[in-house]
N, C-alpha and C positions, 0 to 999 in steps of 0.2 A: 609601565608604570610597577608595576613588579622589581622590575630589577632594579630600577631606581632605587624605591626602598631598599633594597636586598646592600646594591650599592654604598646605600647610605648610613648602613649597618644594621638594619631592621631585622631579628634573627627570627624564628621560623615561627614563634605563636603569631607577629606582629606580621607577617607576610598571611598567614592564616585568615586574622581577620579582616587584612585587606582586602582580599581575596573575597572572601565573603559579600565585602559592600560592592566591589565589583558586578555584580550580578545584573547591573542594566547595561554593563557593557556591551557591545555587539563585535565581535571580532571581525572585522575584516579579511579577505581575503585577498593575496599575493598575486597578482595577475600578471601575465606578456605585458601589456599596456604599463604597469607600473614601472618597471626594468626601464623602458624610453623614457618615461616623463622624470625619471629618476637619471640615468646616466646624461641625460644633454645637458643642466645644469651642474651636473660635475663634471664634466669635461668642460666646462666653457669658466670656471674658479680659476682663479689665477691660485698659484700652487701656496700653499698656506694656509687658504683661505676657506676651501671645501668644507663640508659637514664631513664627519664619518658615515663610512659605508652602509652602518645601523641606521644613521640619522638621515644621510640620504633616501633611502626608501621611506623610512616611515613618513615622509616629510613626502614625498612623492603620489604615497597612497591615498594620505590625507587629502592632498593637492587633487589629485586626480579624481576622488570623489566628494569633495565640494564638502569633508568631514572638517569639522573646528580641532585643533590638536590642544588637549592639554596637557600643559607641562610646563614643569620650571628651570627649564634650561631654554636661556635667553639665545643659543646659537640658531637656534627656527626661526628669529626675528627677522633673520635676512634675509628666506627664501622669501622670493616675488610670487603673488596670488596664494600665499597661505596664512590661512587665519590660526590664528592664535590665543590659549589661555593663557591666563599664566596659573598654575597652581603652585603656592607655597606649603609644606607640611609635612 
């Protein structure tokens, strides 16, 4: 989320404020099983339609752990069995 804010032009002050508001968030560890969950749909996606490598890993982690992914990136909408919640801001 912070990376997305920075990519959208947020400065350091805005990033630090956003980070403070994310205290409730629990980071999920990347596990070996996540790599497999990420690799299979990525390998089966038609050329040009696959998510980026980073997005593939994020989607796999959320999907395998049954977590809702809060994002403003509509690319995640095409990932089967991934619950997303739109975030605009």
